[in-house]
N, C-alpha and C positions, 0 to 999 in steps of 0.2 A: 446044291441044296441050301448052302449058306446064303447065297444071293437071293434065292426064292424066299427063304425065311425072312431075310431083311426087307424085301419088298412087301411081303404080307404084313410084317410087323409095322412097317412105315405107314401103310394104309390104315391099319388098326389104330395106331397112335393118332393119326389125323382125325379119325372118327371119334375116339375117346376124348381127345383134347377139345374138339368142337362141342361135344355134349357137355363136358365140364365147364367150358367157357359160357355156354348158353345158360347153364344152371347158375353160375356165378353172376351172370348179368341179371337174371331174374332176382336173385338174392339182393343184388345191389339196388335194384328198383324198389324192392320192399323196404330196404333199409332207408333209402332216400325219402320214401313216403312215410317213414316213421311208423311202419306197421310191424310191430314186433311179433305178433302171432303168425303172420304170413312169412316174415323173415325166418322165424324158427322152423317153420314147415319147409321152406326153401332150403335152408341150411341142412336139415335132416336129409332131404332128398339128394342134395349135392354131395354130402359126405357119404351117403350110401353108394352112389355111383363111383366116387373116388375109391372107396374101400374095395369095391368089386373089381376094380382095374389096377389096384395098387401093385400087385406082383408084376404085371406087364410094364407099368410105368417105371418101377425100380429096375427092371431088366433092360430097359432101353433109354433111361435118362440118368441124369446126375442125381445121386441119392440125396445130396444136400438140398437140392431143389424140391424133391418130393417131400422131404421132411419139413421144409419151410411151408409148403402148401398145407400139409397136415397140421402143423402148429398154428398157421393162420386161421384155419377152420376153427380150431380151439379158441383162439383169441376172439374171433367173431362171436362165438357162442357166449363167452364170458362177457363181452361188451353188450350184447343184446340183453343178457340176464341182468346186467347192472344199468340198463337203460342209457348206455353211452353210444348212441347211434353214430356220432361223428367218428369215433374211434373204430366202430364196426365197419363203417364205410371205408376207412383207410386200410384196414386189414383185408377187406373184400377186394379193394383195388390191387393190393399186393397179390392176392390169389389170381385175379384176372391176368395180371402181368406175367406171373410165372407160368400159368396155363397157356397163355398165348404163345409162349416161346418153347413149349414142349416139342412140337413137331420139328422146329429148326434145330433143337438140341438133341434130336434122336441119334442114339449111338447103340448099335447092337454089339456089345463087347463082352468078352468072357468075364471080365472083372465085375460087370453088372449082374451077370447071371449067377456067378458063384458067390 
């Protein structure tokens, strides 16, 4: 049962990470184009997906990395609101980097679940 759960969780993490990365890539494009209204909409969508899967991510990943992703979303929002697109791009790159490594850092451990 544990092995099957691990396999299912691994497949799910790959799917979630792929969606999150795609959303972050879209956000990055809007930031690079200096389109704050589209960037805000993309950010809202990306955060919604992240929040929907946060429990799974916390159960299977390093909690500090999940917190860094969450904080980076907040930084991107602040930078967009203050029209600091360069800083928003940098934070978005951090999000992409962290999300890219979620599947390779997958660990179904009791300490993550508890």
